[in-house]
MDTraj code that builds the backbone (N, CA, C; nanometers):
import mdtraj as md
import numpy as np

residues = "MET ALA GLU HIS THR LEU ALA ILE VAL ASP LEU ALA GLY LEU LEU PRO GLU ASP MET ARG ARG ARG ALA LEU ALA ALA ALA GLU ALA MET LEU GLU HIS LYS GLY VAL THR VAL GLU GLN CYS ALA ALA ILE GLY THR ARG PRO THR LYS PRO VAL SER PRO GLY THR ILE LEU SER PHE PHE GLY GLY MET GLY GLU VAL ALA ALA SER TRP LEU GLU ALA CYS ALA VAL VAL GLN ASP LEU CYS GLY PRO TYR ALA LYS LEU ARG ILE VAL ASP LYS GLN ALA PRO LEU GLN HIS".split()
xyz = np.array([
    [1.2454, 1.0880, 1.0784],
    [1.2066, 1.0455, 0.9301],
    [1.1659, 1.1720, 0.8761],
    [1.1832, 1.1826, 0.7786],
    [1.1559, 1.2790, 0.6491],
    [0.9841, 1.2538, 0.6438],
    [0.9606, 1.3974, 0.6440],
    [0.7671, 1.4241, 0.6321],
    [0.7465, 1.3412, 0.4729],
    [0.6155, 1.2778, 0.4640],
    [0.5742, 1.2117, 0.3419],
    [0.4466, 1.2993, 0.3170],
    [0.4104, 1.3145, 0.1919],
    [0.2634, 1.3358, 0.1545],
    [0.2836, 1.2304, 0.0529],
    [0.1269, 1.1312, 0.0927],
    [0.1056, 1.0016, -0.0191],
    [0.0008, 1.0586, -0.0647],
    [-0.0057, 0.9821, -0.2278],
    [-0.0997, 0.9942, -0.3060],
    [-0.1242, 0.8785, -0.3703],
    [-0.2712, 0.8167, -0.4245],
    [-0.2941, 0.7194, -0.4791],
    [-0.2873, 0.7492, -0.6415],
    [-0.1795, 0.6707, -0.6902],
    [-0.1968, 0.6538, -0.8239],
    [-0.2655, 0.5543, -0.8884],
    [-0.3744, 0.5970, -0.9421],
    [-0.4828, 0.5238, -1.0275],
    [-0.5073, 0.5662, -1.1523],
    [-0.4592, 0.5475, -1.2468],
    [-0.4037, 0.6101, -1.3540],
    [-0.5632, 0.6076, -1.4407],
    [-0.6549, 0.4826, -1.4427],
    [-0.7865, 0.4922, -1.4908],
    [-0.8782, 0.5981, -1.4226],
    [-0.8782, 0.6084, -1.2840],
    [-0.9519, 0.7207, -1.2310],
    [-1.1062, 0.6123, -1.1885],
    [-1.0555, 0.5069, -1.1754],
    [-1.1737, 0.4118, -1.1645],
    [-1.2147, 0.3496, -1.0208],
    [-1.1103, 0.3756, -0.9545],
    [-1.1091, 0.3464, -0.8031],
    [-1.2539, 0.4168, -0.7023],
    [-1.3214, 0.3744, -0.6495],
    [-1.4516, 0.4582, -0.5890],
    [-1.3819, 0.5202, -0.4654],
    [-1.4378, 0.6348, -0.4623],
    [-1.3744, 0.7505, -0.3610],
    [-1.3900, 0.7068, -0.2336],
    [-1.4751, 0.6037, -0.1795],
    [-1.4820, 0.5303, -0.0377],
    [-1.3440, 0.4340, -0.0174],
    [-1.3153, 0.3757, -0.1360],
    [-1.1945, 0.2846, -0.1175],
    [-1.0826, 0.3667, -0.1485],
    [-1.0561, 0.4721, -0.2273],
    [-0.9220, 0.5421, -0.2348],
    [-0.9105, 0.6052, -0.1034],
    [-1.0042, 0.6202, -0.0299],
    [-0.9592, 0.7354, 0.1062],
    [-0.9195, 0.6285, 0.2115],
    [-0.9700, 0.4907, 0.1870],
    [-0.9332, 0.3775, 0.2766],
    [-0.8006, 0.3449, 0.2510],
    [-0.7368, 0.2991, 0.1139],
    [-0.6507, 0.2768, 0.0820],
    [-0.5149, 0.3491, 0.0986],
    [-0.5715, 0.5203, 0.0857],
    [-0.4510, 0.5998, 0.1352],
    [-0.4543, 0.6055, 0.3079],
    [-0.5609, 0.5808, 0.3252],
    [-0.5159, 0.6098, 0.5180],
    [-0.4494, 0.4623, 0.5260],
    [-0.4873, 0.3406, 0.5112],
    [-0.3826, 0.2528, 0.5027],
    [-0.2314, 0.2335, 0.4752],
    [-0.2147, 0.3315, 0.3725],
    [-0.0987, 0.3626, 0.3328],
    [-0.0029, 0.4447, 0.4434],
    [-0.0935, 0.5485, 0.4660],
    [-0.0429, 0.6369, 0.5966],
    [-0.0032, 0.5736, 0.7161],
    [-0.1142, 0.5091, 0.7484],
    [-0.1154, 0.4293, 0.8626],
    [0.0190, 0.3482, 0.8944],
    [0.0421, 0.2619, 0.7680],
    [0.1515, 0.1667, 0.7775],
    [0.3090, 0.2562, 0.7880],
    [0.2962, 0.3554, 0.7054],
    [0.4055, 0.4168, 0.7013],
    [0.4657, 0.4598, 0.8601],
    [0.3412, 0.5441, 0.8904],
    [0.3606, 0.6149, 1.0383],
    [0.3989, 0.4779, 1.1335],
    [0.3285, 0.3480, 1.1549],
    [0.3608, 0.2697, 1.2382],
    [0.5268, 0.2191, 1.2278],
    [0.5594, 0.1735, 1.1055],
    [0.7064, 0.1215, 1.1176],
    [0.7844, 0.1594, 0.9888],
    [0.7272, 0.2638, 0.9446],
    [0.8305, 0.3012, 0.8275],
    [0.8587, 0.2390, 0.7114],
    [0.7502, 0.1504, 0.6998],
    [0.7623, 0.0739, 0.5621],
    [0.6430, 0.0841, 0.4857],
    [0.6026, 0.0371, 0.3675],
    [0.5095, 0.0710, 0.2491],
    [0.4248, -0.0195, 0.3036],
    [0.2860, 0.0182, 0.2661],
    [0.1668, -0.0744, 0.2738],
    [0.1848, -0.1834, 0.1514],
    [0.2409, -0.1803, 0.0627],
    [0.2952, -0.2951, -0.0356],
    [0.3503, -0.3941, 0.0466],
    [0.4861, -0.3464, 0.1031],
    [0.5290, -0.4433, 0.1801],
    [0.4123, -0.5091, 0.3170],
    [0.3630, -0.4459, 0.4093],
    [0.2559, -0.5413, 0.4415],
    [0.1891, -0.5990, 0.3651],
    [0.1166, -0.5713, 0.2744],
    [0.0196, -0.6517, 0.1845],
    [0.1032, -0.7779, 0.1490],
    [0.2489, -0.7689, 0.1107],
    [0.3021, -0.8721, 0.0336],
    [0.3468, -0.9745, 0.1474],
    [0.3358, -0.9441, 0.2663],
    [0.3943, -1.0452, 0.3860],
    [0.2486, -1.1395, 0.3998],
    [0.1118, -1.0666, 0.3793],
    [0.0030, -1.1637, 0.4070],
    [0.0057, -1.2159, 0.5488],
    [-0.0133, -1.3144, 0.5465],
    [-0.0549, -1.3986, 0.6607],
    [0.0644, -1.4916, 0.6950],
    [0.1757, -1.4871, 0.6396],
    [0.2744, -1.5402, 0.6459],
    [0.3834, -1.4174, 0.7275],
    [0.3785, -1.4191, 0.8531],
    [0.4171, -1.2973, 0.9426],
    [0.6087, -1.3104, 0.9125],
    [0.6700, -1.4133, 0.8850],
    [0.8087, -1.4075, 0.8928],
    [0.8486, -1.4066, 0.7605],
    [0.7728, -1.3942, 0.6956],
    [0.8337, -1.4094, 0.5378],
    [0.8758, -1.2588, 0.5178],
    [0.9898, -1.2606, 0.4659],
    [1.0925, -1.1560, 0.4345],
    [1.0436, -1.0517, 0.2899],
    [1.0007, -0.9617, 0.2938],
    [0.9923, -0.8946, 0.1721],
    [1.1199, -0.8479, 0.0654],
    [1.1795, -0.8131, 0.1506],
    [1.2851, -0.7370, 0.0726],
    [1.4126, -0.7178, 0.2104],
    [1.5558, -0.7238, 0.1250],
    [1.6664, -0.7035, 0.2571],
    [1.6609, -0.6019, 0.3392],
    [1.6683, -0.6308, 0.4704],
    [1.6461, -0.4770, 0.5404],
    [1.5134, -0.4478, 0.5886],
    [1.4159, -0.5464, 0.5368],
    [1.2672, -0.5386, 0.5884],
    [1.2416, -0.5785, 0.7211],
    [1.1662, -0.5018, 0.8087],
    [1.1535, -0.5801, 0.9720],
    [1.0974, -0.6930, 0.9047],
    [1.1379, -0.8266, 0.9741],
    [1.0431, -0.9547, 0.9508],
    [0.9458, -0.9708, 1.0077],
    [0.8856, -0.9355, 1.1178],
    [0.7789, -0.9690, 1.2181],
    [0.6588, -0.8751, 1.1452],
    [0.5612, -0.9421, 1.1785],
    [0.4237, -0.8854, 1.1261],
    [0.4180, -0.7543, 1.2165],
    [0.3492, -0.6698, 1.1748],
    [0.3194, -0.5338, 1.2555],
    [0.1846, -0.5561, 1.3098],
    [0.1728, -0.5674, 1.4233],
    [0.0479, -0.5865, 1.5340],
    [-0.0455, -0.4936, 1.4677],
    [-0.1518, -0.5475, 1.4700],
    [-0.2852, -0.4697, 1.4441],
    [-0.2694, -0.4222, 1.2783],
    [-0.1891, -0.4328, 1.1850],
    [-0.1999, -0.3972, 1.0553],
    [-0.2527, -0.4813, 0.9618],
    [-0.3208, -0.6177, 1.0159],
    [-0.3404, -0.6919, 0.9226],
    [-0.4593, -0.6380, 0.8186],
    [-0.5620, -0.5392, 0.9162],
    [-0.6663, -0.4987, 0.8208],
    [-0.5923, -0.3855, 0.7311],
    [-0.5171, -0.3179, 0.7598],
    [-0.4382, -0.2471, 0.6779],
    [-0.4252, -0.3090, 0.5163],
    [-0.3363, -0.4222, 0.5405],
    [-0.3103, -0.4804, 0.4502],
    [-0.4149, -0.5260, 0.3672],
    [-0.5381, -0.5967, 0.4265],
    [-0.6529, -0.6208, 0.3869],
    [-0.7204, -0.4969, 0.2714],
    [-0.7407, -0.4080, 0.3558],
    [-0.7771, -0.2778, 0.2746],
    [-0.7065, -0.2415, 0.1504],
    [-0.5788, -0.2569, 0.1452],
    [-0.4926, -0.2294, 0.0310],
    [-0.5165, -0.3520, -0.0763],
    [-0.4992, -0.4693, -0.0293],
    [-0.5391, -0.5900, -0.1305],
    [-0.6851, -0.5629, -0.1811],
    [-0.7842, -0.5005, -0.1196],
    [-0.9049, -0.4996, -0.1487],
    [-0.9039, -0.3931, -0.2832],
    [-0.8375, -0.2872, -0.2420],
    [-0.8557, -0.1663, -0.3467],
    [-0.7715, -0.2229, -0.4982],
    [-0.6338, -0.2917, -0.4842],
    [-0.5554, -0.3493, -0.5627],
    [-0.6644, -0.4212, -0.6613],
    [-0.7631, -0.5004, -0.6064],
    [-0.8411, -0.5921, -0.6561],
    [-0.9252, -0.5342, -0.7450],
    [-0.9903, -0.4108, -0.6966],
    [-1.0881, -0.3223, -0.7601],
    [-1.0211, -0.2890, -0.8719],
    [-0.9382, -0.2430, -0.8820],
    [-0.8700, -0.1583, -0.9815],
    [-0.8228, -0.2860, -1.1122],
    [-0.7645, -0.4046, -1.0563],
    [-0.7525, -0.5206, -1.1442],
    [-0.8812, -0.5540, -1.2307],
    [-0.9950, -0.5792, -1.1352],
    [-1.1196, -0.5978, -1.1865],
    [-1.1687, -0.5010, -1.3169],
    [-1.1751, -0.3740, -1.2596],
    [-1.1940, -0.2687, -1.3696],
    [-1.0815, -0.2701, -1.4956],
    [-0.9791, -0.2567, -1.4521],
    [-0.8564, -0.2329, -1.5977],
    [-0.7815, -0.3424, -1.6264],
    [-0.8174, -0.4599, -1.5907],
    [-0.7245, -0.5784, -1.6122],
    [-0.6365, -0.6335, -1.5415],
    [-0.5924, -0.7593, -1.5438],
    [-0.5004, -0.8187, -1.4198],
    [-0.3714, -0.7707, -1.4378],
    [-0.3010, -0.6613, -1.5185],
    [-0.1474, -0.6085, -1.5105],
    [-0.2032, -0.4618, -1.4670],
    [-0.3103, -0.4175, -1.4075],
    [-0.3252, -0.2767, -1.3894],
    [-0.2614, -0.2763, -1.2503],
    [-0.2308, -0.1700, -1.1970],
    [-0.1403, -0.1347, -1.0767],
    [-0.2191, -0.0336, -0.9875],
    [-0.2434, -0.0270, -0.9121],
    [-0.2085, 0.0624, -0.7969],
    [-0.1150, 0.0606, -0.7190],
    [-0.1012, 0.2237, -0.7224],
    [0.0544, 0.2695, -0.6561],
    [0.0367, 0.3671, -0.5286],
    [0.1043, 0.3376, -0.4473],
    [0.0762, 0.4673, -0.3462],
    [0.2354, 0.5488, -0.3784],
    [0.2350, 0.6905, -0.4055],
    [0.3726, 0.7407, -0.4312],
    [0.3957, 0.8498, -0.3233],
    [0.5002, 0.8807, -0.2854],
    [0.5343, 0.9672, -0.1901],
    [0.5853, 1.0865, -0.2911],
    [0.4726, 1.2124, -0.2510],
    [0.4782, 1.3374, -0.3402],
    [0.6349, 1.3992, -0.2907],
    [0.7044, 1.3762, -0.2338],
    [0.7746, 1.4516, -0.1842],
    [0.9390, 1.3985, -0.2226],
    [0.9337, 1.2758, -0.2630],
    [1.0573, 1.1846, -0.3532],
    [1.0436, 1.2252, -0.4851],
    [1.1630, 1.2302, -0.5562],
    [1.1400, 1.2289, -0.6761],
    [1.0980, 1.1211, -0.7690],
    [1.0299, 1.1491, -0.8745],
    [0.9800, 1.0247, -0.9423],
    [1.0797, 0.9527, -1.0207],
    [1.0552, 0.8248, -1.0063],
    [1.1490, 0.7183, -1.0698],
    [1.0796, 0.7033, -1.2298],
    [1.1730, 0.7091, -1.3204],
    [1.1213, 0.6790, -1.4487],
    [1.1889, 0.5152, -1.4886],
])
top = md.Topology()
chain = top.add_chain()
for i, resn in enumerate(residues, 1):
    res = top.add_residue(resn, chain, resSeq=i)
    for name in ("N", "CA", "C"):
        top.add_atom(name, md.element.get_by_symbol(name[0]), res)
traj = md.Trajectory(xyz[None], top)
C-alpha cells in the first residue's frame, strides 16, 4: 500500500486541538488497520454488515468502534460551531486534490 500522509481539513479552524489530534489519530489507525477511511468506518456505525460502497469490506473492524466514535464526535463539534452543512474531512496529502 502507498504511503499516506493524512491531514484534517477544518476550514473554519475551530476544532479544539485535542479533538483534532484524536480525529487524526483515528483516521490514521483506521487506514492502517484495514486500508479504509475512517469516514467509511463511521458510516457503518452500529450496523456491522451495512456496506458503505461497492468493494468495501462488509464486516466491522474489530476494536475500531472507538475510532468511529472519536471521528463522529469531531464532526459533531464542527457542525455545532459552523452549522449543519459544515464538513470535517480527512485528506491524503500524497494524493492529488479533487476539485
